PyMOL commands that place a pseudoatom at each C-alpha (Angstrom):
pseudoatom trace, name=CA, resn=UNK, resi=1, chain=A, elem=C, hetatm=0, pos=[124.754, 103.633, 91.943]
pseudoatom trace, name=CA, resn=UNK, resi=2, chain=A, elem=C, hetatm=0, pos=[128.396, 104.084, 93.314]
pseudoatom trace, name=CA, resn=UNK, resi=3, chain=A, elem=C, hetatm=0, pos=[127.869, 107.449, 94.913]
pseudoatom trace, name=CA, resn=UNK, resi=4, chain=A, elem=C, hetatm=0, pos=[124.467, 105.678, 96.317]
pseudoatom trace, name=CA, resn=UNK, resi=5, chain=A, elem=C, hetatm=0, pos=[126.640, 102.966, 97.840]
pseudoatom trace, name=CA, resn=UNK, resi=6, chain=A, elem=C, hetatm=0, pos=[128.913, 105.338, 98.997]
pseudoatom trace, name=CA, resn=UNK, resi=7, chain=A, elem=C, hetatm=0, pos=[126.172, 107.527, 100.774]
pseudoatom trace, name=CA, resn=UNK, resi=8, chain=A, elem=C, hetatm=0, pos=[124.940, 104.723, 102.480]
pseudoatom trace, name=CA, resn=UNK, resi=9, chain=A, elem=C, hetatm=0, pos=[128.238, 103.632, 103.939]
pseudoatom trace, name=CA, resn=UNK, resi=10, chain=A, elem=C, hetatm=0, pos=[128.412, 107.116, 105.204]
pseudoatom trace, name=CA, resn=UNK, resi=11, chain=A, elem=C, hetatm=0, pos=[125.494, 107.126, 106.691]
pseudoatom trace, name=CA, resn=UNK, resi=12, chain=A, elem=C, hetatm=0, pos=[125.990, 104.220, 108.525]
pseudoatom trace, name=CA, resn=UNK, resi=13, chain=A, elem=C, hetatm=0, pos=[129.237, 105.030, 109.618]
pseudoatom trace, name=CA, resn=UNK, resi=14, chain=A, elem=C, hetatm=0, pos=[127.844, 108.137, 111.193]
pseudoatom trace, name=CA, resn=UNK, resi=15, chain=A, elem=C, hetatm=0, pos=[124.771, 106.629, 112.670]
pseudoatom trace, name=CA, resn=UNK, resi=16, chain=A, elem=C, hetatm=0, pos=[127.184, 103.939, 114.396]
pseudoatom trace, name=CA, resn=UNK, resi=17, chain=A, elem=C, hetatm=0, pos=[125.189, 101.014, 112.856]
pseudoatom trace, name=CA, resn=UNK, resi=18, chain=A, elem=C, hetatm=0, pos=[127.090, 98.249, 111.935]
pseudoatom trace, name=CA, resn=UNK, resi=19, chain=A, elem=C, hetatm=0, pos=[126.785, 95.989, 108.850]
pseudoatom trace, name=CA, resn=UNK, resi=20, chain=A, elem=C, hetatm=0, pos=[125.023, 92.854, 109.737]
pseudoatom trace, name=CA, resn=UNK, resi=21, chain=A, elem=C, hetatm=0, pos=[127.744, 89.992, 111.010]
pseudoatom trace, name=CA, resn=UNK, resi=22, chain=A, elem=C, hetatm=0, pos=[128.387, 87.134, 108.828]
pseudoatom trace, name=CA, resn=UNK, resi=23, chain=A, elem=C, hetatm=0, pos=[126.380, 84.276, 109.874]
pseudoatom trace, name=CA, resn=UNK, resi=24, chain=A, elem=C, hetatm=0, pos=[129.259, 81.904, 110.019]
pseudoatom trace, name=CA, resn=UNK, resi=25, chain=A, elem=C, hetatm=0, pos=[131.355, 84.320, 111.682]
pseudoatom trace, name=CA, resn=UNK, resi=26, chain=A, elem=C, hetatm=0, pos=[128.821, 84.644, 114.610]
pseudoatom trace, name=CA, resn=UNK, resi=27, chain=A, elem=C, hetatm=0, pos=[128.664, 80.893, 114.719]
pseudoatom trace, name=CA, resn=UNK, resi=28, chain=A, elem=C, hetatm=0, pos=[132.089, 80.662, 115.516]
pseudoatom trace, name=CA, resn=UNK, resi=29, chain=A, elem=C, hetatm=0, pos=[132.593, 83.821, 117.701]
pseudoatom trace, name=CA, resn=UNK, resi=30, chain=A, elem=C, hetatm=0, pos=[129.629, 81.924, 119.900]
pseudoatom trace, name=CA, resn=UNK, resi=31, chain=A, elem=C, hetatm=0, pos=[131.683, 78.766, 120.210]
pseudoatom trace, name=CA, resn=UNK, resi=32, chain=A, elem=C, hetatm=0, pos=[134.867, 80.572, 121.183]
pseudoatom trace, name=CA, resn=UNK, resi=33, chain=A, elem=C, hetatm=0, pos=[132.993, 82.758, 123.634]
pseudoatom trace, name=CA, resn=UNK, resi=34, chain=A, elem=C, hetatm=0, pos=[130.953, 79.355, 124.945]
pseudoatom trace, name=CA, resn=UNK, resi=35, chain=A, elem=C, hetatm=0, pos=[134.798, 77.399, 125.982]
pseudoatom trace, name=CA, resn=UNK, resi=36, chain=A, elem=C, hetatm=0, pos=[135.901, 80.888, 127.190]
pseudoatom trace, name=CA, resn=UNK, resi=37, chain=A, elem=C, hetatm=0, pos=[133.306, 80.938, 129.970]
pseudoatom trace, name=CA, resn=UNK, resi=38, chain=A, elem=C, hetatm=0, pos=[133.905, 77.526, 130.768]
pseudoatom trace, name=CA, resn=UNK, resi=39, chain=A, elem=C, hetatm=0, pos=[137.655, 78.275, 131.220]
pseudoatom trace, name=CA, resn=UNK, resi=40, chain=A, elem=C, hetatm=0, pos=[136.812, 81.627, 132.972]
pseudoatom trace, name=CA, resn=UNK, resi=41, chain=A, elem=C, hetatm=0, pos=[134.558, 79.288, 135.770]
pseudoatom trace, name=CA, resn=UNK, resi=42, chain=A, elem=C, hetatm=0, pos=[136.593, 78.193, 138.515]
pseudoatom trace, name=CA, resn=UNK, resi=43, chain=A, elem=C, hetatm=0, pos=[133.793, 75.319, 138.896]
pseudoatom trace, name=CA, resn=UNK, resi=44, chain=A, elem=C, hetatm=0, pos=[133.962, 74.043, 135.204]
pseudoatom trace, name=CA, resn=UNK, resi=45, chain=A, elem=C, hetatm=0, pos=[137.863, 75.370, 134.122]
pseudoatom trace, name=CA, resn=UNK, resi=46, chain=A, elem=C, hetatm=0, pos=[140.605, 72.761, 133.560]
pseudoatom trace, name=CA, resn=UNK, resi=47, chain=A, elem=C, hetatm=0, pos=[143.084, 75.543, 134.127]
pseudoatom trace, name=CA, resn=UNK, resi=48, chain=A, elem=C, hetatm=0, pos=[145.501, 75.316, 137.228]
pseudoatom trace, name=CA, resn=UNK, resi=49, chain=A, elem=C, hetatm=0, pos=[144.666, 78.192, 139.875]
pseudoatom trace, name=CA, resn=UNK, resi=50, chain=A, elem=C, hetatm=0, pos=[147.747, 80.197, 139.074]
pseudoatom trace, name=CA, resn=UNK, resi=51, chain=A, elem=C, hetatm=0, pos=[146.939, 80.269, 135.129]
pseudoatom trace, name=CA, resn=UNK, resi=52, chain=A, elem=C, hetatm=0, pos=[142.940, 80.774, 135.941]
pseudoatom trace, name=CA, resn=UNK, resi=53, chain=A, elem=C, hetatm=0, pos=[144.072, 83.496, 138.165]
pseudoatom trace, name=CA, resn=UNK, resi=54, chain=A, elem=C, hetatm=0, pos=[145.177, 85.560, 134.834]
pseudoatom trace, name=CA, resn=UNK, resi=55, chain=A, elem=C, hetatm=0, pos=[142.969, 84.073, 131.983]
pseudoatom trace, name=CA, resn=UNK, resi=56, chain=A, elem=C, hetatm=0, pos=[141.327, 85.991, 129.874]
pseudoatom trace, name=CA, resn=UNK, resi=57, chain=A, elem=C, hetatm=0, pos=[140.802, 84.286, 126.354]
pseudoatom trace, name=CA, resn=UNK, resi=58, chain=A, elem=C, hetatm=0, pos=[142.287, 81.102, 124.763]
pseudoatom trace, name=CA, resn=UNK, resi=59, chain=A, elem=C, hetatm=0, pos=[144.566, 81.889, 121.970]
pseudoatom trace, name=CA, resn=UNK, resi=60, chain=A, elem=C, hetatm=0, pos=[142.989, 80.916, 118.617]
pseudoatom trace, name=CA, resn=UNK, resi=61, chain=A, elem=C, hetatm=0, pos=[143.356, 81.041, 114.967]
pseudoatom trace, name=CA, resn=UNK, resi=62, chain=A, elem=C, hetatm=0, pos=[141.710, 83.129, 112.787]
pseudoatom trace, name=CA, resn=UNK, resi=63, chain=A, elem=C, hetatm=0, pos=[138.353, 81.792, 111.483]
pseudoatom trace, name=CA, resn=UNK, resi=64, chain=A, elem=C, hetatm=0, pos=[138.651, 80.576, 108.352]
pseudoatom trace, name=CA, resn=UNK, resi=65, chain=A, elem=C, hetatm=0, pos=[135.510, 78.786, 106.545]
pseudoatom trace, name=CA, resn=UNK, resi=66, chain=A, elem=C, hetatm=0, pos=[138.024, 76.743, 104.251]
pseudoatom trace, name=CA, resn=UNK, resi=67, chain=A, elem=C, hetatm=0, pos=[138.843, 74.633, 107.435]
pseudoatom trace, name=CA, resn=UNK, resi=68, chain=A, elem=C, hetatm=0, pos=[134.690, 73.554, 107.328]
pseudoatom trace, name=CA, resn=UNK, resi=69, chain=A, elem=C, hetatm=0, pos=[134.759, 70.619, 105.044]
pseudoatom trace, name=CA, resn=UNK, resi=70, chain=A, elem=C, hetatm=0, pos=[131.738, 68.411, 104.042]
pseudoatom trace, name=CA, resn=UNK, resi=71, chain=A, elem=C, hetatm=0, pos=[132.744, 64.942, 103.937]
pseudoatom trace, name=CA, resn=UNK, resi=72, chain=A, elem=C, hetatm=0, pos=[131.978, 61.537, 102.637]
pseudoatom trace, name=CA, resn=UNK, resi=73, chain=A, elem=C, hetatm=0, pos=[131.123, 59.403, 105.832]
pseudoatom trace, name=CA, resn=UNK, resi=74, chain=A, elem=C, hetatm=0, pos=[130.902, 55.443, 105.309]
pseudoatom trace, name=CA, resn=UNK, resi=75, chain=A, elem=C, hetatm=0, pos=[129.307, 53.820, 108.620]
pseudoatom trace, name=CA, resn=UNK, resi=76, chain=A, elem=C, hetatm=0, pos=[131.818, 50.988, 109.488]
pseudoatom trace, name=CA, resn=UNK, resi=77, chain=A, elem=C, hetatm=0, pos=[129.569, 48.043, 110.864]
pseudoatom trace, name=CA, resn=UNK, resi=78, chain=A, elem=C, hetatm=0, pos=[130.620, 45.239, 113.036]
pseudoatom trace, name=CA, resn=UNK, resi=79, chain=A, elem=C, hetatm=0, pos=[133.373, 46.887, 114.591]
pseudoatom trace, name=CA, resn=UNK, resi=80, chain=A, elem=C, hetatm=0, pos=[134.610, 45.857, 117.845]
pseudoatom trace, name=CA, resn=UNK, resi=81, chain=A, elem=C, hetatm=0, pos=[135.324, 48.262, 120.761]
pseudoatom trace, name=CA, resn=UNK, resi=82, chain=A, elem=C, hetatm=0, pos=[138.696, 48.830, 121.866]
pseudoatom trace, name=CA, resn=UNK, resi=83, chain=A, elem=C, hetatm=0, pos=[140.573, 50.520, 124.542]
pseudoatom trace, name=CA, resn=UNK, resi=84, chain=A, elem=C, hetatm=0, pos=[141.982, 53.945, 123.617]
pseudoatom trace, name=CA, resn=UNK, resi=85, chain=A, elem=C, hetatm=0, pos=[145.467, 54.970, 124.558]
pseudoatom trace, name=CA, resn=UNK, resi=86, chain=A, elem=C, hetatm=0, pos=[145.425, 58.041, 126.788]
pseudoatom trace, name=CA, resn=UNK, resi=87, chain=A, elem=C, hetatm=0, pos=[148.107, 60.054, 128.766]
pseudoatom trace, name=CA, resn=UNK, resi=88, chain=A, elem=C, hetatm=0, pos=[147.677, 58.013, 131.745]
pseudoatom trace, name=CA, resn=UNK, resi=89, chain=A, elem=C, hetatm=0, pos=[146.856, 54.621, 132.420]
pseudoatom trace, name=CA, resn=UNK, resi=90, chain=A, elem=C, hetatm=0, pos=[143.139, 54.841, 132.067]
pseudoatom trace, name=CA, resn=UNK, resi=91, chain=A, elem=C, hetatm=0, pos=[141.870, 53.271, 129.091]
pseudoatom trace, name=CA, resn=UNK, resi=92, chain=A, elem=C, hetatm=0, pos=[138.369, 54.544, 127.779]
pseudoatom trace, name=CA, resn=UNK, resi=93, chain=A, elem=C, hetatm=0, pos=[136.563, 51.998, 125.541]
pseudoatom trace, name=CA, resn=UNK, resi=94, chain=A, elem=C, hetatm=0, pos=[135.497, 53.514, 122.149]
pseudoatom trace, name=CA, resn=UNK, resi=95, chain=A, elem=C, hetatm=0, pos=[134.259, 51.868, 118.880]
pseudoatom trace, name=CA, resn=UNK, resi=96, chain=A, elem=C, hetatm=0, pos=[135.128, 52.865, 115.544]
pseudoatom trace, name=CA, resn=UNK, resi=97, chain=A, elem=C, hetatm=0, pos=[131.803, 54.491, 114.096]
pseudoatom trace, name=CA, resn=UNK, resi=98, chain=A, elem=C, hetatm=0, pos=[133.041, 55.209, 110.499]
pseudoatom trace, name=CA, resn=UNK, resi=99, chain=A, elem=C, hetatm=0, pos=[135.437, 56.883, 107.891]
pseudoatom trace, name=CA, resn=UNK, resi=100, chain=A, elem=C, hetatm=0, pos=[135.411, 60.158, 106.792]
pseudoatom trace, name=CA, resn=UNK, resi=101, chain=A, elem=C, hetatm=0, pos=[137.166, 61.365, 103.725]
pseudoatom trace, name=CA, resn=UNK, resi=102, chain=A, elem=C, hetatm=0, pos=[137.441, 64.974, 102.245]
pseudoatom trace, name=CA, resn=UNK, resi=103, chain=A, elem=C, hetatm=0, pos=[139.578, 66.947, 100.211]
pseudoatom trace, name=CA, resn=UNK, resi=104, chain=A, elem=C, hetatm=0, pos=[141.445, 69.683, 102.054]
pseudoatom trace, name=CA, resn=UNK, resi=105, chain=A, elem=C, hetatm=0, pos=[144.422, 72.146, 100.756]
pseudoatom trace, name=CA, resn=UNK, resi=106, chain=A, elem=C, hetatm=0, pos=[144.356, 69.893, 97.801]
pseudoatom trace, name=CA, resn=UNK, resi=107, chain=A, elem=C, hetatm=0, pos=[144.746, 66.997, 99.411]
pseudoatom trace, name=CA, resn=UNK, resi=108, chain=A, elem=C, hetatm=0, pos=[142.706, 63.647, 100.068]
pseudoatom trace, name=CA, resn=UNK, resi=109, chain=A, elem=C, hetatm=0, pos=[142.090, 63.034, 103.712]
pseudoatom trace, name=CA, resn=UNK, resi=110, chain=A, elem=C, hetatm=0, pos=[140.857, 59.888, 105.295]
pseudoatom trace, name=CA, resn=UNK, resi=111, chain=A, elem=C, hetatm=0, pos=[140.534, 59.792, 109.210]
pseudoatom trace, name=CA, resn=UNK, resi=112, chain=A, elem=C, hetatm=0, pos=[138.315, 57.440, 111.242]
pseudoatom trace, name=CA, resn=UNK, resi=113, chain=A, elem=C, hetatm=0, pos=[135.638, 58.924, 113.974]
pseudoatom trace, name=CA, resn=UNK, resi=114, chain=A, elem=C, hetatm=0, pos=[134.900, 57.164, 117.032]
pseudoatom trace, name=CA, resn=UNK, resi=115, chain=A, elem=C, hetatm=0, pos=[131.876, 56.688, 119.686]
pseudoatom trace, name=CA, resn=UNK, resi=116, chain=A, elem=C, hetatm=0, pos=[132.400, 56.415, 123.230]
pseudoatom trace, name=CA, resn=UNK, resi=117, chain=A, elem=C, hetatm=0, pos=[131.012, 53.484, 124.843]
pseudoatom trace, name=CA, resn=UNK, resi=118, chain=A, elem=C, hetatm=0, pos=[130.133, 55.043, 128.292]
pseudoatom trace, name=CA, resn=UNK, resi=119, chain=A, elem=C, hetatm=0, pos=[128.823, 58.357, 126.801]
pseudoatom trace, name=CA, resn=UNK, resi=120, chain=A, elem=C, hetatm=0, pos=[126.512, 56.593, 124.272]
pseudoatom trace, name=CA, resn=UNK, resi=121, chain=A, elem=C, hetatm=0, pos=[124.522, 55.385, 127.376]
pseudoatom trace, name=CA, resn=UNK, resi=122, chain=A, elem=C, hetatm=0, pos=[123.351, 58.832, 128.347]
pseudoatom trace, name=CA, resn=UNK, resi=123, chain=A, elem=C, hetatm=0, pos=[120.542, 60.198, 126.608]
pseudoatom trace, name=CA, resn=UNK, resi=124, chain=A, elem=C, hetatm=0, pos=[121.998, 63.208, 125.620]
pseudoatom trace, name=CA, resn=UNK, resi=125, chain=A, elem=C, hetatm=0, pos=[125.543, 61.938, 124.308]
pseudoatom trace, name=CA, resn=UNK, resi=126, chain=A, elem=C, hetatm=0, pos=[123.931, 58.901, 122.053]
pseudoatom trace, name=CA, resn=UNK, resi=127, chain=A, elem=C, hetatm=0, pos=[124.455, 60.840, 119.023]
pseudoatom trace, name=CA, resn=UNK, resi=128, chain=A, elem=C, hetatm=0, pos=[127.780, 61.887, 119.946]
pseudoatom trace, name=CA, resn=UNK, resi=129, chain=A, elem=C, hetatm=0, pos=[130.907, 61.071, 117.770]
pseudoatom trace, name=CA, resn=UNK, resi=130, chain=A, elem=C, hetatm=0, pos=[134.711, 62.108, 118.365]
pseudoatom trace, name=CA, resn=UNK, resi=131, chain=A, elem=C, hetatm=0, pos=[137.418, 63.265, 116.168]
pseudoatom trace, name=CA, resn=UNK, resi=132, chain=A, elem=C, hetatm=0, pos=[140.759, 63.306, 117.580]
pseudoatom trace, name=CA, resn=UNK, resi=133, chain=A, elem=C, hetatm=0, pos=[143.514, 64.327, 115.293]
pseudoatom trace, name=CA, resn=UNK, resi=134, chain=A, elem=C, hetatm=0, pos=[147.068, 65.580, 115.026]
pseudoatom trace, name=CA, resn=UNK, resi=135, chain=A, elem=C, hetatm=0, pos=[148.500, 67.656, 112.280]
pseudoatom trace, name=CA, resn=UNK, resi=136, chain=A, elem=C, hetatm=0, pos=[151.495, 69.400, 111.095]
pseudoatom trace, name=CA, resn=UNK, resi=137, chain=A, elem=C, hetatm=0, pos=[150.876, 72.210, 113.718]
pseudoatom trace, name=CA, resn=UNK, resi=138, chain=A, elem=C, hetatm=0, pos=[150.872, 69.802, 116.347]
pseudoatom trace, name=CA, resn=UNK, resi=139, chain=A, elem=C, hetatm=0, pos=[153.969, 70.614, 118.812]
pseudoatom trace, name=CA, resn=UNK, resi=140, chain=A, elem=C, hetatm=0, pos=[154.321, 73.810, 116.997]
pseudoatom trace, name=CA, resn=UNK, resi=141, chain=A, elem=C, hetatm=0, pos=[151.585, 76.032, 117.167]
pseudoatom trace, name=CA, resn=UNK, resi=142, chain=A, elem=C, hetatm=0, pos=[148.936, 73.646, 118.396]
pseudoatom trace, name=CA, resn=UNK, resi=143, chain=A, elem=C, hetatm=0, pos=[148.936, 71.188, 121.258]
pseudoatom trace, name=CA, resn=UNK, resi=144, chain=A, elem=C, hetatm=0, pos=[151.547, 68.645, 120.966]
pseudoatom trace, name=CA, resn=UNK, resi=145, chain=A, elem=C, hetatm=0, pos=[149.190, 65.760, 121.960]
pseudoatom trace, name=CA, resn=UNK, resi=146, chain=A, elem=C, hetatm=0, pos=[146.484, 66.709, 119.379]
pseudoatom trace, name=CA, resn=UNK, resi=147, chain=A, elem=C, hetatm=0, pos=[143.130, 68.289, 119.335]
pseudoatom trace, name=CA, resn=UNK, resi=148, chain=A, elem=C, hetatm=0, pos=[139.405, 66.699, 119.345]
pseudoatom trace, name=CA, resn=UNK, resi=149, chain=A, elem=C, hetatm=0, pos=[136.429, 67.844, 116.909]
pseudoatom trace, name=CA, resn=UNK, resi=150, chain=A, elem=C, hetatm=0, pos=[132.891, 67.117, 118.347]
pseudoatom trace, name=CA, resn=UNK, resi=151, chain=A, elem=C, hetatm=0, pos=[130.360, 65.709, 115.607]
pseudoatom trace, name=CA, resn=UNK, resi=152, chain=A, elem=C, hetatm=0, pos=[127.061, 64.105, 115.729]
pseudoatom trace, name=CA, resn=UNK, resi=153, chain=A, elem=C, hetatm=0, pos=[125.726, 60.973, 113.774]
pseudoatom trace, name=CA, resn=UNK, resi=154, chain=A, elem=C, hetatm=0, pos=[125.034, 62.108, 110.521]
pseudoatom trace, name=CA, resn=UNK, resi=155, chain=A, elem=C, hetatm=0, pos=[121.368, 61.467, 109.016]
pseudoatom trace, name=CA, resn=UNK, resi=156, chain=A, elem=C, hetatm=0, pos=[123.140, 60.817, 105.249]
pseudoatom trace, name=CA, resn=UNK, resi=157, chain=A, elem=C, hetatm=0, pos=[126.484, 59.779, 103.760]
pseudoatom trace, name=CA, resn=UNK, resi=158, chain=A, elem=C, hetatm=0, pos=[127.912, 63.280, 104.265]
pseudoatom trace, name=CA, resn=UNK, resi=159, chain=A, elem=C, hetatm=0, pos=[129.241, 65.234, 107.824]
pseudoatom trace, name=CA, resn=UNK, resi=160, chain=A, elem=C, hetatm=0, pos=[130.294, 68.812, 108.339]
pseudoatom trace, name=CA, resn=UNK, resi=161, chain=A, elem=C, hetatm=0, pos=[133.646, 68.781, 109.924]
pseudoatom trace, name=CA, resn=UNK, resi=162, chain=A, elem=C, hetatm=0, pos=[134.521, 72.145, 110.886]
pseudoatom trace, name=CA, resn=UNK, resi=163, chain=A, elem=C, hetatm=0, pos=[138.212, 72.227, 112.130]
pseudoatom trace, name=CA, resn=UNK, resi=164, chain=A, elem=C, hetatm=0, pos=[137.132, 76.274, 113.384]
pseudoatom trace, name=CA, resn=UNK, resi=165, chain=A, elem=C, hetatm=0, pos=[135.619, 74.522, 116.500]
pseudoatom trace, name=CA, resn=UNK, resi=166, chain=A, elem=C, hetatm=0, pos=[138.717, 72.039, 117.305]
pseudoatom trace, name=CA, resn=UNK, resi=167, chain=A, elem=C, hetatm=0, pos=[139.514, 72.206, 120.786]
pseudoatom trace, name=CA, resn=UNK, resi=168, chain=A, elem=C, hetatm=0, pos=[142.376, 71.095, 122.996]
pseudoatom trace, name=CA, resn=UNK, resi=169, chain=A, elem=C, hetatm=0, pos=[142.355, 68.066, 125.405]
pseudoatom trace, name=CA, resn=UNK, resi=170, chain=A, elem=C, hetatm=0, pos=[142.162, 69.464, 129.232]
pseudoatom trace, name=CA, resn=UNK, resi=171, chain=A, elem=C, hetatm=0, pos=[145.814, 67.641, 129.650]
pseudoatom trace, name=CA, resn=UNK, resi=172, chain=A, elem=C, hetatm=0, pos=[147.064, 70.946, 127.280]
pseudoatom trace, name=CA, resn=UNK, resi=173, chain=A, elem=C, hetatm=0, pos=[146.389, 73.021, 130.134]
pseudoatom trace, name=CA, resn=UNK, resi=174, chain=A, elem=C, hetatm=0, pos=[146.771, 70.701, 133.547]
pseudoatom trace, name=CA, resn=UNK, resi=175, chain=A, elem=C, hetatm=0, pos=[148.499, 67.340, 133.638]
pseudoatom trace, name=CA, resn=UNK, resi=176, chain=A, elem=C, hetatm=0, pos=[146.482, 65.841, 136.290]
pseudoatom trace, name=CA, resn=UNK, resi=177, chain=A, elem=C, hetatm=0, pos=[143.888, 65.164, 133.438]
pseudoatom trace, name=CA, resn=UNK, resi=178, chain=A, elem=C, hetatm=0, pos=[143.977, 61.875, 131.595]
pseudoatom trace, name=CA, resn=UNK, resi=179, chain=A, elem=C, hetatm=0, pos=[143.462, 62.693, 127.748]
pseudoatom trace, name=CA, resn=UNK, resi=180, chain=A, elem=C, hetatm=0, pos=[143.028, 60.543, 124.746]
pseudoatom trace, name=CA, resn=UNK, resi=181, chain=A, elem=C, hetatm=0, pos=[145.833, 60.169, 122.390]
pseudoatom trace, name=CA, resn=UNK, resi=182, chain=A, elem=C, hetatm=0, pos=[145.033, 60.445, 118.891]
pseudoatom trace, name=CA, resn=UNK, resi=183, chain=A, elem=C, hetatm=0, pos=[145.483, 57.156, 117.121]
pseudoatom trace, name=CA, resn=UNK, resi=184, chain=A, elem=C, hetatm=0, pos=[148.249, 57.206, 114.410]
pseudoatom trace, name=CA, resn=UNK, resi=185, chain=A, elem=C, hetatm=0, pos=[145.649, 56.701, 111.563]
pseudoatom trace, name=CA, resn=UNK, resi=186, chain=A, elem=C, hetatm=0, pos=[144.229, 59.964, 112.352]
pseudoatom trace, name=CA, resn=UNK, resi=187, chain=A, elem=C, hetatm=0, pos=[147.194, 62.019, 111.543]
pseudoatom trace, name=CA, resn=UNK, resi=188, chain=A, elem=C, hetatm=0, pos=[146.177, 64.675, 108.935]
pseudoatom trace, name=CA, resn=UNK, resi=189, chain=A, elem=C, hetatm=0, pos=[149.262, 65.874, 106.853]
pseudoatom trace, name=CA, resn=UNK, resi=190, chain=A, elem=C, hetatm=0, pos=[148.286, 69.425, 106.418]
pseudoatom trace, name=CA, resn=UNK, resi=191, chain=A, elem=C, hetatm=0, pos=[148.672, 72.330, 108.720]
pseudoatom trace, name=CA, resn=UNK, resi=192, chain=A, elem=C, hetatm=0, pos=[145.556, 73.033, 109.900]
pseudoatom trace, name=CA, resn=UNK, resi=193, chain=A, elem=C, hetatm=0, pos=[145.453, 76.442, 111.176]
pseudoatom trace, name=CA, resn=UNK, resi=194, chain=A, elem=C, hetatm=0, pos=[141.755, 76.847, 112.506]
pseudoatom trace, name=CA, resn=UNK, resi=195, chain=A, elem=C, hetatm=0, pos=[140.661, 76.508, 115.990]
pseudoatom trace, name=CA, resn=UNK, resi=196, chain=A, elem=C, hetatm=0, pos=[142.207, 76.733, 119.255]
pseudoatom trace, name=CA, resn=UNK, resi=197, chain=A, elem=C, hetatm=0, pos=[146.096, 77.080, 119.287]
pseudoatom trace, name=CA, resn=UNK, resi=198, chain=A, elem=C, hetatm=0, pos=[148.482, 75.963, 121.588]
pseudoatom trace, name=CA, resn=UNK, resi=199, chain=A, elem=C, hetatm=0, pos=[148.145, 77.411, 125.252]
pseudoatom trace, name=CA, resn=UNK, resi=200, chain=A, elem=C, hetatm=0, pos=[150.603, 79.727, 125.883]
pseudoatom trace, name=CA, resn=UNK, resi=201, chain=A, elem=C, hetatm=0, pos=[152.108, 78.440, 129.277]
pseudoatom trace, name=CA, resn=UNK, resi=202, chain=A, elem=C, hetatm=0, pos=[152.314, 74.698, 128.041]
for i in range(1, 202): cmd.bond("trace and resi %d" % i, "trace and resi %d" % (i + 1))
show_as sticks, trace
zoom trace
């Protein structure tokens, strides 16, 4: 049996046929490709003209499926909208939509997820939720102002949170933008080495 398996490997190498790519890695690579495409395009990129001229790709942590977690979702009813702090005087309205709890690196984590009052009025964003967070990599290998993960309203009481899809706010690349500052209760006392790293020039 071992000889047969070895023969198959040799045939694949000779023929140039690569083994099927792991579906999860393919998903994350697609996410990375899409965000790089956005940042390469001068009409959608947050980069300064100087940075855009030399831009090739964002820096990412290695893909690690351990940072994709299934979290317990608790809907928080009757929450009042509030103005979330940003890096400028802008104060967009959000509402706390729910709480999520999960185990990561052996630690129990509990953070809030929010819904934008403005975006929920738009059909394409009506089920959009927002997880801003900071962690022990913030200001070191990831952007000091924290990172974001986009989510959708779950149908039941669990929600998948994939930190491999964590990305930086535009402020990480260009100071002309106004970006939401993650609330203090969304600090995660773990090194989340997943998603987009700190931009090398900032």
